[in-house]
DSSP file (Angstrom, degrees, kcal/mol; ACC not computed):
  #  RESIDUE AA STRUCTURE BP1 BP2  ACC     N-H-->O    O-->H-N    N-H-->O    O-->H-N    TCO  KAPPA ALPHA  PHI   PSI    X-CA   Y-CA   Z-CA
    1    1 A M              0   0    0      0, 0.0     2,-0.2     0, 0.0    43,-0.2   0.000 360.0 360.0 360.0 150.9    0.0    0.0    0.0
    2    2 A R  E     -a   44   0A   0     41,-1.9    43,-2.7    18,-0.0    44,-1.2  -0.663 360.0-121.4-116.4 169.4    1.1    3.5   -0.7
    3    3 A I  E     -a   46   0A   0     16,-0.3    18,-3.0    -2,-0.2     2,-0.4  -0.941  22.3-161.7-113.0 134.0    0.6    7.0    0.8
    4    4 A A  E     -b   21   0B   0     42,-2.7     2,-0.5    -2,-0.4    18,-0.2  -0.960   3.7-160.6-117.8 133.3   -1.0    9.8   -1.1
    5    5 A A  E     -b   22   0B   0     16,-2.7    18,-2.8    -2,-0.4     2,-0.5  -0.960  10.3-170.3-111.3 125.4   -0.6   13.5   -0.1
    6    6 A V  E     +b   23   0B   0     -2,-0.5     2,-0.3    41,-0.4    18,-0.2  -0.966  38.8  70.4-120.5 125.0   -3.3   15.8   -1.6
    7    7 A G  E    S-b   24   0B   0     16,-1.9    18,-2.0    -2,-0.5    -2,-0.0  -0.986  80.8 -26.9 167.1-159.9   -3.0   19.6   -1.4
    8    8 A D     >  -     0   0    0     -2,-0.3     4,-2.5    16,-0.2     5,-0.3  -0.230  69.4 -95.0 -77.3 174.5   -1.1   22.6   -2.6
    9    9 A S  H  > S+     0   0    0      1,-0.2     4,-1.8     2,-0.2     5,-0.1   0.843 122.9  51.8 -63.4 -35.7    2.5   22.4   -3.8
   10   10 A I  H  > S+     0   0    0      2,-0.2     4,-1.2     1,-0.2    -1,-0.2   0.935 113.0  45.0 -66.2 -45.4    4.0   23.4   -0.4
   11   11 A F  H  > S+     0   0    0      1,-0.2     4,-1.1     2,-0.2     3,-0.3   0.940 116.1  44.4 -63.4 -49.3    2.0   20.7    1.5
   12   12 A T  H  X S+     0   0    0     -4,-2.5     4,-2.3     1,-0.2    -1,-0.2   0.802 104.1  64.2 -71.2 -28.3    2.6   17.9   -0.9
   13   13 A S  H  X S+     0   0    0     -4,-1.8     4,-1.5    -5,-0.3    -1,-0.2   0.906 100.6  52.1 -61.3 -41.5    6.3   18.7   -1.3
   14   14 A G  H  X S+     0   0    0     -4,-1.2     4,-0.5    -3,-0.3    -1,-0.2   0.911 112.4  44.3 -61.4 -43.2    7.0   17.9    2.3
   15   15 A F  H ><>S+     0   0    0     -4,-1.1     5,-2.3     1,-0.2     3,-0.9   0.833 106.9  60.1 -71.9 -32.0    5.3   14.5    2.1
   16   16 A A  H ><5S+     0   0    0     -4,-2.3     3,-1.4     1,-0.2    -1,-0.2   0.848  97.0  61.8 -63.1 -32.8    7.0   13.7   -1.2
   17   17 A L  H 3<5S+     0   0    0     -4,-1.5    -1,-0.2     1,-0.3    -2,-0.2   0.776 105.1  46.7 -64.3 -26.0   10.3   14.0    0.6
   18   18 A I  T <<5S-     0   0    0     -3,-0.9    -1,-0.3    -4,-0.5    -2,-0.2   0.306 130.9 -90.7-100.6   9.3    9.3   11.1    2.8
   19   19 A G  T < 5S+     0   0    0     -3,-1.4   -16,-0.3     1,-0.3    -3,-0.2   0.460  78.1 139.0 103.9   1.2    8.1    9.0    0.0
   20   20 A A      < -     0   0    0     -5,-2.3     2,-0.5    -6,-0.1    -1,-0.3  -0.477  57.7-114.9 -76.2 150.3    4.5    9.8   -0.4
   21   21 A E  E     -b    4   0B   0    -18,-3.0   -16,-2.7    -2,-0.1     2,-0.4  -0.749  36.9-141.4 -82.6 128.2    3.0   10.2   -3.9
   22   22 A S  E     -b    5   0B   0     -2,-0.5     2,-0.4   -18,-0.2   -16,-0.2  -0.734  20.1-172.0-102.1 142.3    1.9   13.8   -4.2
   23   23 A F  E     -b    6   0B   0    -18,-2.8   -16,-1.9    -2,-0.4     2,-0.3  -0.942  14.5-154.3-129.4 106.9   -1.2   15.1   -6.0
   24   24 A E  E     -b    7   0B   0     -2,-0.4     2,-0.3   -18,-0.2   -16,-0.2  -0.651  12.0-165.6 -85.2 136.0   -1.3   18.9   -6.3
   25   25 A I        -     0   0    0    -18,-2.0   -16,-0.2    -2,-0.3     3,-0.1  -0.854  20.8-170.6-120.2 157.0   -4.7   20.6   -6.5
   26   26 A K  S    S+     0   0    0     -2,-0.3     2,-0.3     1,-0.3    -1,-0.1   0.571  71.4   8.8-118.8 -18.5   -5.7   24.0   -7.6
   27   27 A N  S  > S-     0   0    0      1,-0.1     4,-1.9     0, 0.0    -1,-0.3  -0.953  78.5 -95.7-155.5 172.7   -9.4   24.1   -6.7
   28   28 A E  H  > S+     0   0    0     -2,-0.3     4,-2.5     1,-0.2     5,-0.2   0.855 118.6  56.4 -64.4 -36.5  -12.2   22.2   -4.9
   29   29 A E  H  > S+     0   0    0      1,-0.2     4,-2.0     2,-0.2    -1,-0.2   0.926 108.7  46.8 -61.9 -44.4  -13.5   20.5   -8.0
   30   30 A E  H  > S+     0   0    0      2,-0.2     4,-2.5     1,-0.2    -1,-0.2   0.879 109.9  55.1 -64.2 -38.0  -10.0   19.1   -8.7
   31   31 A L  H  X S+     0   0    0     -4,-1.9     4,-2.7     1,-0.2     5,-0.2   0.938 107.9  48.2 -59.8 -48.2   -9.8   18.0   -5.1
   32   32 A N  H  X S+     0   0    0     -4,-2.5     4,-2.2     1,-0.2    -1,-0.2   0.900 112.3  49.1 -60.7 -42.1  -13.1   16.0   -5.3
   33   33 A Q  H  X S+     0   0    0     -4,-2.0     4,-2.2     2,-0.2    -1,-0.2   0.923 113.7  45.1 -64.5 -45.0  -12.0   14.3   -8.5
   34   34 A I  H  X S+     0   0    0     -4,-2.5     4,-2.7     2,-0.2     5,-0.2   0.925 113.1  49.7 -67.7 -44.5   -8.6   13.3   -7.2
   35   35 A L  H  X S+     0   0    0     -4,-2.7     4,-2.6    -5,-0.2     5,-0.2   0.919 111.2  49.7 -60.7 -42.9  -10.0   12.0   -3.9
   36   36 A K  H  X S+     0   0    0     -4,-2.2     4,-2.4    -5,-0.2    -1,-0.2   0.927 112.3  48.0 -60.7 -44.8  -12.7   10.0   -5.7
   37   37 A K  H  X S+     0   0    0     -4,-2.2     4,-1.4     1,-0.2    -2,-0.2   0.914 113.5  47.2 -62.1 -44.2  -10.0    8.5   -8.0
   38   38 A L  H  X S+     0   0    0     -4,-2.7     4,-0.9     2,-0.2     5,-0.5   0.906 113.3  47.2 -66.3 -42.6   -7.7    7.6   -5.1
   39   39 A I  H >< S+     0   0    0     -4,-2.6     3,-0.6     1,-0.2    -1,-0.2   0.912 112.7  49.0 -66.4 -42.5  -10.4    6.1   -2.9
   40   40 A E  H 3< S+     0   0    0     -4,-2.4    -1,-0.2    -5,-0.2    -2,-0.2   0.776 103.6  61.7 -68.4 -25.9  -11.8    4.0   -5.8
   41   41 A S  H 3< S-     0   0    0     -4,-1.4    -1,-0.2    -5,-0.2    -2,-0.2   0.786  84.4-155.0 -73.3 -26.3   -8.3    2.7   -6.7
   42   42 A S    <<  +     0   0    0     -4,-0.9    -3,-0.1    -3,-0.6    -2,-0.1   0.693  62.1 113.3  58.4  21.0   -7.8    1.0   -3.3
   43   43 A N        +     0   0    0     -5,-0.5   -41,-1.9   -42,-0.1     2,-0.5   0.505  57.4  77.1 -95.3  -6.5   -4.0    1.3   -3.8
   44   44 A Y  E     -a    2   0A   0     -6,-0.4   -41,-0.2   -43,-0.2     3,-0.1  -0.905  51.6-170.5-116.1 130.9   -3.4    3.8   -1.0
   45   45 A A  E    S+     0   0A   0    -43,-2.7     2,-0.4    -2,-0.5   -42,-0.2   0.819  84.1  26.1 -81.5 -33.5   -3.3    3.0    2.7
   46   46 A V  E      a    3   0A   0    -44,-1.2   -42,-2.7     1,-0.1    -1,-0.3  -0.998 360.0 360.0-135.0 132.6   -3.3    6.6    3.8
   47   47 A I              0   0    0     -2,-0.4   -41,-0.4   -44,-0.2    -1,-0.1   0.297 360.0 360.0-122.7 360.0   -4.7    9.7    1.9
């Protein structure tokens, strides 16, 4: 299982340094789409 960090570039950069896969978002619509995709994939232990 993997770890996903979702947020702005500053937030996700910190988690990327410790090995999390980062997903940068720019607005709420993009956040909803990415979260839905990550949850449905079942590949991530922590989001």
